[in-house]
Each structure stands twice: as C-alpha cells, then as structure tokens.
C-alpha positions in Angstrom: 71.5 -26.5 -4.0 69.4 -23.8 -5.5 65.8 -24.8 -5.8 64.1 -21.4 -5.8 65.3 -17.9 -7.0 63.5 -14.7 -6.2 64.0 -12.0 -8.8 62.8 -8.4 -8.2 61.4 -6.6 -11.2 60.0 -3.2 -11.9 59.9 -3.8 -15.6 63.0 -1.6 -16.3 65.8 -2.6 -18.6 68.0 -3.4 -15.6 65.2 -5.6 -14.1 64.9 -7.4 -17.4 68.6 -8.1 -17.4 68.3 -9.4 -13.8 65.4 -11.7 -14.9 67.4 -13.0 -17.8 70.3 -13.7 -15.5 68.0 -15.5 -13.0 66.4 -17.5 -15.9 69.9 -18.6 -17.1 70.8 -19.7 -13.6 67.4 -21.4 -13.2 67.8 -23.3 -16.5 71.2 -24.6 -15.3 70.1 -25.6 -11.8 66.4 -26.6 -12.5 65.3 -24.0 -10.0 61.9 -22.3 -10.0 61.9 -18.5 -10.3 59.6 -16.3 -8.3 59.2 -12.9 -10.0 58.4 -10.2 -7.5 57.0 -6.8 -8.5 56.4 -4.4 -5.6 53.9 -1.6 -5.9 54.9 1.5 -3.9 52.5 2.9 -1.4 49.8 5.1 -3.0 50.3 8.7 -2.0 48.1 9.9 0.8 45.2 12.2 0.1 46.4 15.7 -0.2 44.1 18.8 0.3 44.4 21.4 -2.5 44.2 25.1 -2.0 40.5 25.0 -2.4 40.2 22.5 0.4 39.4 19.7 -2.0 40.8 16.2 -1.5 42.3 14.3 -4.4 40.1 11.3 -5.1 40.9 8.4 -7.4 37.8 6.3 -8.2 38.1 2.6 -7.2 37.4 1.6 -10.8 40.6 3.5 -12.0 42.6 1.8 -9.2 41.2 -1.6 -10.2 41.9 -1.1 -13.9 45.4 0.1 -13.2 46.1 -3.0 -11.1 44.6 -5.3 -13.8 46.9 -3.7 -16.4 49.9 -4.1 -14.1 49.1 -7.8 -13.5 48.9 -8.2 -17.3 52.3 -6.5 -17.8 53.9 -8.6 -15.1 52.6 -11.8 -16.7 53.6 -10.9 -20.2 56.3 -8.2 -20.4 58.2 -8.4 -17.1 58.3 -12.2 -17.2 59.4 -12.4 -20.9 63.0 -13.5 -20.1 61.6 -16.3 -18.0 59.1 -17.5 -20.6 61.7 -17.3 -23.3 64.1 -19.4 -21.2 61.4 -22.1 -20.6 62.0 -22.2 -16.8 59.4 -22.8 -14.1 58.2 -19.4 -12.8 55.4 -17.6 -11.0 54.8 -14.0 -10.2 54.0 -12.2 -6.9 52.7 -8.6 -6.9 52.8 -7.0 -3.5 52.4 -3.6 -2.0 55.0 -2.0 0.2 58.7 -1.0 0.2 60.5 -3.1 -2.4 63.6 -4.2 -0.4 61.6 -5.4 2.6 58.9 -7.1 0.4 61.5 -8.9 -1.8 63.3 -10.2 1.3 60.0 -11.3 2.9 58.9 -13.1 -0.2 62.3 -14.9 -0.4 61.6 -16.1 3.2 58.0 -17.1 2.5 58.9 -19.2 -0.6 62.1 -20.6 1.0 64.3 -19.1 -1.8 68.0 -19.8 -1.7 68.9 -16.7 -3.8 67.7 -13.2 -4.6 68.6 -11.6 -7.9 68.0 -7.9 -8.7 69.3 -5.4 -11.2 71.0 -2.1 -10.5 70.7 1.3 -12.1 74.4 2.0 -11.3 73.6 5.2 -9.4 76.4 7.2 -7.9 76.3 7.9 -4.2 74.4 11.2 -4.6 71.8 9.7 -6.9 71.4 6.7 -4.6 70.9 9.1 -1.7 68.0 10.9 -3.4 66.5 8.1 -5.4 67.2 5.2 -3.1 68.6 1.8 -4.0 66.7 -1.4 -3.7 69.8 -3.4 -4.3 71.7 -1.6 -1.6 68.9 -1.8 0.9 68.5 -5.6 0.2 72.1 -6.1 1.4 70.7 -5.1 4.8 67.4 -7.0 4.7 68.1 -10.2 2.7 68.6 -13.4 4.7 69.8 -15.3 1.7 72.6 -14.6 -0.8 72.0 -11.7 -3.1 73.2 -11.2 -6.7 73.1 -7.7 -8.1 73.3 -7.8 -11.8 75.1 -4.7 -13.1 73.5 -2.6 -15.8 74.8 -3.7 -19.2 74.9 -0.2 -20.6 77.1 1.0 -17.7 79.6 -1.8 -18.4 79.6 -1.2 -22.1 80.5 2.5 -21.5 83.5 1.3 -19.4 84.5 -1.5 -21.8 83.3 -4.4 -19.6 81.1 -7.3 -20.5 78.3 -8.8 -18.4 79.1 -12.4 -17.6 76.3 -15.0 -17.7 75.6 -17.2 -14.8 77.7 -20.3 -14.5 77.1 -23.1 -12.0 
C-alpha cells in the first residue's frame, strides 16, 4: 500500500506536472505527499582579477531563503493544495537525486515521483538529469512523469494516475 509519496520539485512546469500526478495518486490512495525542493550548492568564493573575493551578505542569503520557502509553500505546492491531499514540504541543500532519495528513506516513502524535461542524450550529458540519476539512487519505485508539451508535439496524451 502507498502511504507516503515523495515528489521532487524545482518549481518548473514539469515539476508542477509531477506534483499534480502525485496529488492525483495521493487522493486515490489516501497517501501523504512530501514535496522536496533541493537547493544546489552555493558556488565557492572566486577571486576576481583584482584579487577581490565575491561576497554575498548573510542578509541577502537569508532573504533569498525566506522567499524560496514562501514559493515552495504557495507556488510549488499549488497542485497539492488544489487536490486537497495531506502534504508537507522539505527544503534541503545538496545534489537533488541523492537528497530526494535520502528524504524518501527518512520518511519511509513507498514511491518517488519526479518530472522530466525530456532532454536528448547530449542535453542530459551537459545539463544532467535528476530523473535519470534517481534510477540509480532510489531504493523505492520511481515514476517519471513525462513533459506534457513533449507528448503533445508527438501526438501523445499524458495519462492520469490510476490505482
């Protein structure tokens, strides 16, 4: 039985589609959804030609984090709120595939749901693919929700979750 679903979200259209898919599945199963947003590592300080180090004041970092938390709780979670399912959010730092898999283990999730940008092999090589990397790191089943626009271009329809 599915009691908890982890859904990875970066706020993109594809992530919103994955959240909607997870919400539909959660509504059908009564599962809780844990929305996970992963913040990539902040770039290391880099010396410029004049020998100066880039510095970002802590206040700017804190304000950015507060704004991100607001967006996760309002925008990124909108499909979950609209579906009326139980949900909570986790914002973590790190490498998205590893963090999403770790959170799934911590919350005892039975399923992970993520979206995909539908990159071709070359694009995936340069930009990376969270969904592809999760196939190697996830210890629970993984659903990769295809990008709706990619399917419309090829004449396919996105199926809704059915249990």
